[in-house]
C-alpha positions in Angstrom: 19.1 141.5 -77.7 17.7 138.8 -80.0 17.9 136.3 -77.1 17.1 138.5 -74.1 13.8 139.9 -75.3 12.2 136.5 -76.1 13.6 135.0 -72.9 12.3 137.8 -70.7 9.0 137.9 -72.4 8.5 134.1 -72.2 9.6 134.0 -68.6 7.1 136.6 -67.5 4.4 135.0 -69.7 4.8 131.6 -68.2 5.1 132.9 -64.7 1.8 134.9 -64.9 0.1 132.0 -66.7 1.2 129.5 -64.1 0.1 131.8 -61.2 -3.3 132.3 -62.8 -3.9 128.6 -62.4 -3.3 128.7 -58.7 -6.2 129.4 -56.4 -6.3 133.1 -55.4 -5.8 132.5 -51.7 -2.5 130.6 -52.4 -1.0 133.1 -54.9 0.8 135.0 -52.2 2.6 131.9 -50.9 6.4 132.0 -51.2 6.4 128.3 -52.2 4.0 129.0 -55.0 6.1 131.9 -56.2 9.3 129.8 -56.1 7.7 126.9 -58.0 6.0 129.1 -60.6 9.3 131.1 -61.0 11.3 127.9 -61.4 9.1 126.4 -64.0 8.8 129.7 -65.9 12.6 130.0 -65.9 13.0 126.4 -67.2 10.5 126.9 -69.9 11.8 130.3 -71.0 15.4 129.1 -71.0 14.6 125.9 -72.9 12.8 127.7 -75.7 15.4 130.4 -76.1 18.6 128.5 -75.4 19.4 127.8 -79.1 19.7 131.6 -79.5 22.3 131.6 -76.8 24.2 128.8 -78.5 24.1 130.6 -81.8 25.4 133.8 -80.1 28.3 132.0 -78.5 29.2 130.2 -81.7 29.0 133.4 -83.7 31.4 135.1 -81.3 33.9 132.2 -81.5 33.5 132.2 -85.3 34.2 135.9 -85.5 37.3 135.5 -83.3 38.7 132.5 -85.1 37.6 133.2 -88.7 40.4 134.4 -91.0 37.9 135.9 -93.3 34.3 136.9 -92.8 32.9 134.8 -95.7 31.5 132.3 -93.2 30.0 134.9 -91.0 26.2 135.1 -91.2 23.0 136.0 -89.3 21.1 134.2 -86.6 18.9 132.1 -88.9 21.7 131.0 -91.2 23.8 130.2 -88.1 21.0 128.0 -86.7 20.8 126.2 -90.1 24.6 125.8 -90.2 24.8 124.4 -86.7 22.0 121.9 -87.4 23.6 120.8 -90.7 27.2 120.5 -89.3 26.6 119.4 -85.8 23.0 118.2 -85.5 20.0 119.8 -83.9 21.1 118.5 -80.4 24.0 121.0 -80.5 21.4 123.8 -80.2 20.7 122.5 -76.6 24.3 121.6 -75.7 25.0 122.8 -72.1 21.3 123.4 -71.3 21.2 121.1 -68.3 24.1 122.8 -66.7 22.5 126.2 -67.3 19.3 125.0 -65.5 21.4 124.9 -62.3 21.9 128.6 -62.6 18.6 129.7 -64.1 16.2 127.8 -61.9 17.1 129.3 -58.5 17.8 132.7 -60.0 14.4 133.1 -61.7 12.6 131.5 -58.8 14.1 134.0 -56.3 13.7 136.9 -58.7 10.0 136.3 -59.2 9.4 135.8 -55.5 11.1 139.1 -54.8 9.2 140.7 -57.7 5.8 139.6 -56.2 6.9 140.6 -52.7 7.9 144.1 -53.9 4.6 144.5 -55.8 2.7 143.7 -52.6 4.9 145.9 -50.5 4.6 148.9 -52.9 0.9 148.4 -53.3 0.5 148.3 -49.5 2.6 151.5 -49.1 0.7 153.2 -51.9 -2.7 152.4 -50.3 -1.6 153.8 -46.9 -0.7 157.2 -48.3 
């Protein structure tokens, strides 16, 4: 939950912010939706990826730790990762994750906008 809420919030924020900078007559374009969705996904994923790394390392730590003395919260885990492995470890695997996130978010936001238009159109007819 600690990672999903910020990711989803940032993703929607960046998407709407990017679309607001596009001329109104072009906002319904599939290409615009795909590009804005891709960039929003990349930005949201980049900013929240360290939380995903921490989650995975905490899961592995819990499974492999013989005692829970080393178990700690998110902030302490981030500090431990930085001290033991360096800050770059917080972004380890991010580039591979982009291959999954970029098309997924782009398509998701394109469908999101299409459904909003479709439902608004249907609502106005009734």
